[in-house]
Steps between C-alpha positions, in 0.01 A plus 500: 500500500873559471771285345840433651748381237735387780225290655545223247848572368650225712253232390692200370387284213638149518419354156731725310818607680436878495771759496637640829239671716215288367457715186443312176470599138158527337556172312588318821189640669283363219667158521458491878134594470434221248690238704317586822166497316567156345605360838189644665709696751276805558724640772803490272301651213397797715852534634633541146218741418605713796850519356352619172313773693821602679682516166230726355519727806876533463448594136267780609183330371299577813154432359598160356670401827198608701257309279714185522512520875123545520438195282749295703330598826163404352637161394642439846168587659308264269742213563517562873872577486650745751618839378875566542601694807553867425601801707266793550485742339608342171746726322503524123839607368494551124799541277627859550410740217748500217570724205285810479288391798804519728506878445125532558437289810672451835422163661493431874354229723346674805474315828243739647148374560170678557543449874810723479296780341338748737218690327149616579245224561311577178816470289595181682164342416526599134852361471386174658220488241751549217711210629194277545366571150842447344546169678154388385521640148439162333168468680403856407595454135302178477191714570595774252637731771839665530708551816623843602839522325542865408551719806561876520646641824486873569628695798783718635863386508584247768140392554559131427439461126834341414486285812158377388641382165777315683258344750259380231786346300627325812154385602428352157849352460556699180803698385471877510567650156562872546485717188822696441376838384843605375493202265141549383463876464702625203516820297437318173148514363319168522782315678346528848176340381697219339690432824174493695369242255807286566430511875136399454603213273730378778206483741356206308818289520660624825232496766559749781395823668580777250552827687470836322634750755478876438217412267419862415807492273299272271139581584509880493192677367489522125461878520811543720859585412665659201532194275127424503518271197758264651325497840171411333668225298662339806185523711277361225740209453500425872120517518468254212762263641343506846151437365610213275723332757369153590811361667506349848745763624406764756538860381556770763549871439583765759504879493544787744310730264159356408390842378743462209351172377267488206142422616476214248759306698285462811240303302760252373613385846309238697563671832630839617664504844532839668774551757527786745691598809446246778259573783584431864388136482725431201790694655472281810504182290803615298702582811403187690567267207830664412622515862362168622851372582621824655214636712468413872179327618342818643619758253316834495387520137257793522754788495675351196172434318389860550841637404503298174175653372552644152785265408469246218525123537858512373606779738346326802673176404828684465456667841435159659816360340705797619374452856593129486849584370553749783424231755719236331798734463465598866512132599142507624261212417192725500416849378398786726228759445779753450646293213172487314390859561837634386488289186148623419604862560794451263273369225265797542791742486620336179162572338523875559 
């Protein structure tokens, strides 16, 4: 259940002459609520309540805004009132991080969806399960169960880990909060752990998908490296913060080097997704999806699929884009087999 602060921002409240844009002060909201209650105007009461929810969302109070919206929807259902029209997916746009958080997190609003993500069938099913559990988390929590929220992704570079974080954020209508390692990792003893604590505290008030890329920089084995004491301190802090976290944010970590991670980390995540080089079936899907607008109806895919064996998701995607650009710049509406095979050969040569 996602909250769109823009969904209700234009709601007008007649009793009180609100400020431009339909946004009122807290005092005016309270007055409008009381007036609509005394007049028995349930629709107006809920309309004002929606403005309160939008105000809380703009202030970055995601949990309060979400709870208000849920209660309002319940009231509408009980009274037989229609729910306001809303686009899908609903996008939650919190107040951008300020102060110290601005140096620790980079915020984006991905448009990708799971349908744009080409992965193995098993990974696709597990991602769909994560989305389903997250969307139904209230039902799970009412039975003492928790949704999958803490996800570890392991696999070689270019295998789709970062794209997965973007697709899940887009699918859930949540902002993607990417950890800025250069802002978190410092040379001063104890400071890194303190910055991590600041990020975890933000998860409770700024709901989103929190993405820890290059996770081995934080989760390295406690016996690794020269400064063992500092590594142990940072890792122990992260383990404690991850275990204690009870926010409604989604936490995703990705690494190209799972062998460097401390074994204790694997037990703290709800799910571990393993990515590898795509097989022929996945290669075919990547090429066909990426070149849907540029491939002729009876294109010979087999030579390209075989030639792309050994390339990562990212390299195959790049080869497809290069083939499309060759066609466009040659004033041709469709690609040729030569375009695609040459692009694939170029990507393989770049790997050597």
